[in-house]
N, C-alpha and C positions, 0 to 999 in steps of 0.2 A: 589719416585713417582713423575711423571711430572704433572704440573697443566696446565689447558687450560686458556689462556688469553681471558677474556671477553672484547670485544672491545666497547660494547654499555652499556649504563646505563639506568635504570629507573628513571625518575626525578619525584619528587613531587613538583608541582607548585601551588603557591596561585595566583588566578586571581581576580582582584578587578575592578569593574566598577568605574573609577575615578570620584569623585564628588557625587556619590550616597549617600544618607543619609535616612535611615540607610544603610550601605554599602552592595551592592549585590556582593557576592563573591561565589567562587568555589575553592575546593582543588582537582587538577587533577593529576593523574599519567600517564606519557607518555614517550616513548622512545625517547632518544635524537638523534636517527638516522632518525626520521621522518622529511620529507622536510616541509619548512615553510607553503606551500600552503595547505598541508594536516593538519598541526598544526592549521592554521586558521579555517579549518572546524571543528576540534575537539573542539577548544575554542567556536565557535559559538554554536555547538550542547550542550556543557557543560553548556553554559550561557542561551541558550534558543532561539537564533536568527535562521533566516530562510535561510541564504545565499541568501538573495535577493538584496544585495548591494555590493559595492566594499570594498575591504579589503587590509591593509598594515600592516607591522610591522616597528618599528623604535627602535633604541637604546637609544633615548632620548625622554622625554615627549613632544609631540606635543604642548602642551600648553605653554611650557617655553623656550625649546631649539631648536625649529624648524630651527632658522637661524644660529645655531652654525655650524662652519666648521667641528666639529667632528660628526655631525649627519649622521647617515647612514639610509637609508630607502629601504625596500624591497617591490617591487611590482610584480604582475604577468607579464608574458612576453607580453601580449597585451597592458597593461598600459605603460610598458617600452618602447615598440616599438612606441607608440603614443606620449609619452612625452620626450623619449631620456633621461630619468633619473632614478636613483635608482639601486638597486641590484635586483637579480632574487629570487622570492619566490620559484620557482620550483627547482632551483639548489642549495639552501641553506639549510642545515639541522638545526633543533633546536639546537643542540649542537654547531654548528659552530657559529651561531648568538648570543648565550649566552656567548661564549668565548669573542667575540668582544664587547659585552654590559655589561660585568662585572656581568653576572647573573641576569640582570634585563632588560626586554624588554616591549615595549609598542605596543599594538595591536589596531589598529583603524578600526572600522567597520561603513560603512555608512558615506561617506564623506559630507553628507548634515546634518545629526543629530549629527554626530561626537561622537559616542559612543567609548570612550577611555578605554582601559583595561590595567592596570599595572599587568605585569606578573613577578614574582620573584621565585627564586629557594628556596625550603625550605630544600630539602635533595636530595641526590643521593644514589643509591645502585646497586648492581649487578643484571642483570636480572635473573629470574628463569624460568624454562620450563612452568609453569602454569601461568605466567604473561600474563595478557591482553595488547594489544598494547596501549589502553587508558582505563582509568577507573576514574569515579568521586568518590571521597571519602566522601566528604560531601559539603555543600554549604548553602546559605541563600537567600531567596526570589526569585521570578521569574524575568527574564529580562524584561525590558520595552517592551511595544508593538512596532512593526515595525512601523516606520513613525509617531511617536508620538510626534515629534518636539524637540528631545533632552531632556536633563535632566530637563529643564525648562518647557517643554511641558508636560512631563510625570508627574512632580510633580503637575502641575495644573490639569491634568486629574484625577490623584489619589485623589486630594482634592475634585473634583466634585463627583467622584465615591463614596466617602465615606460620602459625605454630605446628610443630611436627608431633606434639603430643596433645591429643583432644578427648575430651570426655564426650559422652553420648549427647550431651546438651550442646557442646561445642559443634559436633557433627551436624546437628539440626540448624544451627546458625550458619554454618558454611553452605548446607543445602539450601538454605533460605537466600543467601547471597547469590549463589550460582542461579537460582530460579529467577530471583528479582533482577539480576544483570542480563537475563535471556529473554527470549530464546534465540535471538537472531545471530549472536556470536558468543563465542566463549568469554566468560567474565574475566577481566584483567584490570585490576585497580591502578596499575602503574603505566597504562597506555592511554594517551588522549589521541583519538582518531580524527585528524583534521580534515581529512577528505569527506568523511561521513558528516562532520558538522557543516562544512561549506555546501554540500549536497542539500541539507535540510534548509540552509539559509537561502539557497537559490529558490527552493520551493515556497519559502516564506515570502521572499520578494515578489512572487507571482501570485500570491494569495492562496496558495495550495491548490490552484485550479489551472488549466490550460486547455489547448484546442484539440489535443489527441483524445483517444478513448479513455485513457487513465485520467486526464484532467477533466473530462466531462462527467465522468463517475464520480470523481470527488466533489465536483460542484453541487451534487444533489444533497450533501450532508452539511450539517451546521458546523461552524468553525472548530469546535472541539474535536469532532471526528476527523476533520480535514487535517488538523494538526497531528492527530495520532497517525493518519495515513502517510503523512510526511516522513514519520520515523520509518515506517515499513518500506516506503517507496526508495528512501535514502539507502536503507540496508540492501534493497534489491536492485539499486542502480537504475531506477526507472525515472525518465524525464516526463514532462507534461506537455511538450510541444511535439508536433508531427516530425518524424525523421525522414519521411519520403522514400523508404526503402522499398525494394521490389518483392513481390510476393515470392516466397520460396518455390522453386519448380516442383518439389516433392509434394507441397501442399496442393497444388493445382491438381496433380495426379491423384491424391488422396481423395479429392472431392468427386472423383469420377463417377461413383454410384449414384449421386443426385442428379448429374446430368444424364446418365444412363436411363435413370427411371423416367425422367421427363421425356426423353427421346421415345421410350416405349409407349408413351401416352400420346404421341402424335398420331396422325392419320386416323385410324379407327378406334384408337385408345385401348384400354384394358378392361374387358368385361369382367365385372366382379361376380362372385358366386352369390347364391340366394342369401347366404349369411353375411355378405358384405366383404369377404376377403378376396385377395388376389388369387388367381388360379395357381396351383403348384407348378404348373409348367412355366408359367411366367416367372416365378420366384426363381425356379431352377436356372431359367435363362439369365435372369438379372445377376444372380450370385456367381454363376460360372463366368459370365463375361467380365465381372468386376473382381474376380478372384477372391470372393467372400465365403466360400465353402468352409464351414468348420467355425465360423464366427460366433455361432450360438450353439448350444446342446440341441440335437435334433433326436426326437423319440423314435423315428422310424425312417424308411427310406424315402417317403414322400414329403417334399418340402412344403410344409403347411405354414402359413403365415402366423397362425396362433401360436406356433412353437418357436417362432423366430422373432423375439422381441426387438432386436436391432433393426430388422427389416420393417417391422410393424410401425416402430416409432419413427423411423426414416420416411416412411410413407405419409405419416400424419405431419411430420415436419415440413415435407416438401409441400403438402396442402397449405400449411400455415405461411410458407414463404410465397404463397400465391403463384406458384409455378405450375401446379396441376390442380384440378378440382373434380368433385364428383358431379356426374351429370347423368340422369336416367340410367343408373346401374353401372355406369363406367367411370374410369379415371381418365380424363382427357387433358391435354397440355393447354394451358391458358395462352393468351396472346403474348404475355410477358415471358412465360417459359419458352415458347417457341422462337421468340426473337433472341433470346439469350443463348439458345443453342447454336446460333450462327457464330457466336464468339465465346468459346470456352473460357477465356480469361475474364471476360465481362461477367460471366455466370459466377465465377469464383469471387470476383470483386463484390458482386451483388450479395452473394451468401455472407461474406466477411462484414460488409456494412450491416446486414441484418443481425449478425452475431454481436457486433460490438455496440450497436447503437440502441440497445434495449434500455428504456429509461424507467421502467416500472420499479417501484421500490418494493422488493419482496426477497425472501431468503434465497430463493433460486438464482436470481440475478446477482445478488451480491455475493453469494457463494462462488458463482462462476468467476466474477471479477477478482474475488480474493484468490482463487486457485490460480488464475493467470498471473497475478502479481507474485505469488510465491514460487511458482514454476519458473517465471522470468528471472527471478533472483537465484535460481539453482538449488532451491530447496525441494527436497524429496517429500511427496505427500503419500507415498505408499507405506502405510503403517506396518505391513507385513516385513519390511525390510528395515525397520528402524534400528535394529540391533546388529545389522549385517554390515559387512565391509562395503557392499555395493552403494549403500546409501551415502551421499555427500552430506546431507544434514536433514533431519526430519523435522518438519513443522506442520502441525495439523491446521486445516482451514479455520477451524473454530477458534484459533488464535486471533485471527483477525475478526471474525463474525461476532464473537462475545462482546466486542466493544460497540456493536450496533444495537445491543439490547434484544437480540432475538431469543425466543423462548422454545424450548423442546417440549411440545405437547405430550410426547409419549413418556418421556422421563419426569415431566412436570418440574423442569429446573432449566436455568440457562443452558443454551447450546454449549456443548463440551466435546471432548475427543470421544465419548461415548455415543454421541448423537448420530443419527443417520442424516447426511446433509445432501439434499439433491442440488443438481445444477439445472440449466436451462435444457430443454429437450434437444435443441439443436447442437449444443456443446456435447451432450451426452452422447449422441449418435456419433459425431466427429471423433470424440475420445474413444469410443468402442472400436471404430474403424482403425484409428491410429494404433491403439494397443495391438489389434490383431495383425495389422501390417508390419509393425516395427518391433514388437516385443521379441526378444530372443533370449532363451534361457541361458545361453553362453555369454550374452553381453547385455545385461539389463540397462547399462548405462545409456545404449542407444536410444531407448525410448524416452529416458529422461532428457537427454539432448534435444530430441524432437519436440518434445513438450515445452522445453525452455525457449527453443528458438521461435516456435509458433506463438507462444503466450506473449513474448516480448514483441513480435511483429503485430499481434492483435492490439496490443495496448499502445504502442508507440508510433507506428507507421502512418 
């Protein structure tokens, strides 16, 4: 019987932050065929760095042997072009580098703070079909905060953080540490979150893209943004491949107003007023049938579309969905709309596909996807409950959007928590109906749970 020669190996590496006391370390499994630029990302994710600074590998310790003639340093192509020095990260595999380094490499991250990592090979084995490209096996302590001033600065900050007697300046330092360590979870310098690290490594192995809506959204961005989004996705437990889950029954019922409006536009259609509005009687019929009375503030007893923004926007959205159209002063159902009326579930699937398949790069689309991600992770977006016990955890959508470089034209500044951030019209209408149907003054958690469930379904199913 012939055997298949396995060319690549799975390495078990021990990674130590040189000079840390107690030692901050990880044990990482990784394929030896991975290029060093990607190895650097894997090391950063395993340690807890954010890929916000330059990186390099060397075969000798930068502290003691940097001037040695036998020193070899690997940089990315841009740095090599600028300095004319070093070998290529992109064109060298981990296995190749370890062979010339006698199984001990040094990884330097942030040339200002000088975080030096010693990487040693503990074992090698044959690859198996079920192997992950990267996997953290164990580790100790979280990495220092970015920009904390190297090991000396980090040690000083930890001493302040753990002190029971603080000056005003010390309190500022603690505030900075908690802000810099957030907003996704409470800052804890003594805890290494191995599940979070492996979730990010899984996303890295897939190139931070995938086949579901979340994965297709990330594919639109350059690598740096995708790496940032992997941090958010890992905190929110979002995968990038389809889960195949069924549409929640309550969501099918929630979209009834869309179907009802299309149905009202069949046969003779809806004759519009001279001003182009739907007649009050038709609006009253629609709102009563779908139990939407009270969804908007109404100035009088007559239901006028001009006073009902949710209904007005819904009408525009259904037109944009190509389910109805204007024709000779009427709203009439399209051929597509009429056919989907025969299968309510098909109607919901169609609306969902339109909702999640928007590829236009603009603040409304990216704000909508950002909202889904945060809601799916269980974060509360209602700023009015930020300080209340009802809120699980408050994170503003701008926390994600600011990384895309969007500018607030009203404030003449980058998007912030003070910015008005719009979503797509379709999601705005669905959100308005959902809030109206499921918000409960005695149980605000109910609407948070609904938003979490449907957001995760939209992104992953």
